[in-house]
C-alpha positions, 0 to 999 in steps of 0.5 A: 507479538502484535502484527502490523501490515503495510498494504497497497490498494488499487483504486478505481482510477488506476492509482495506488494507495499505501497504508499501514494497519494492525487489523487488515480485515477491519481496515479493508472494510472501512476503505470499502464502505467509505468509512473515512469521508476525507480519505484518499480512497473515498472518491476512488472506490471500488478498491482492491487489495493487491498487496500486503506484507506482515510485520511484527514491529509497527515501527518497521511497518511505518518505515516501509510504508513511507518508503513505498509511498515515494516509489513510482507506479512502475516500481509499486507494480513490480512489488505487487507482481512479485518481481522483486529482482526488478525493484533495484533497477526501478529506483528513481534516478535524479539527474 
């Protein structure tokens, strides 16, 4: 089975970028050298890999990437810090 990864980068401007890839080390190298000039991270380098999760199904990885991209910065930081019990309480509430 081919592995896929959902990852979170912390950018120099303190924002987070969430992505998905099947080759994490290659993708990190691309982010660090600015391989994709129109990417979110290009002007926000240097970047740091702060979280990743491994999946055996690329479709689930894409679903998780979309889910995390909708999260607040606080909720992403809870995930990064391994505060999994806090995630449910950090859901955005619509009033």
